[in-house]
C-alpha angles and dihedrals in degrees: 000000000000091000091050091050092048091050091050091051091051091051091052093051096056121077116260118249135199087261088063091059121097117247092210126045112251090218109042098015093228120135116273108232116247091237091059092048090052094044094046110028112201095028119153100181134057117247094263095050093043090052091051090047093050094048099042114124125181116241 
């Protein structure tokens, strides 16, 4: 467990790269365009789903 926690901390210290981005959106399961992955390294959602996620407010 300690090794896993140390590895997670090391991953968070290094800059994200395009390789860290998901190829498929975790919400809609459509491909994430290469331009988005370059513009936002580490992304896991397409632009539309990220926008919905960012603007979601509970009732």
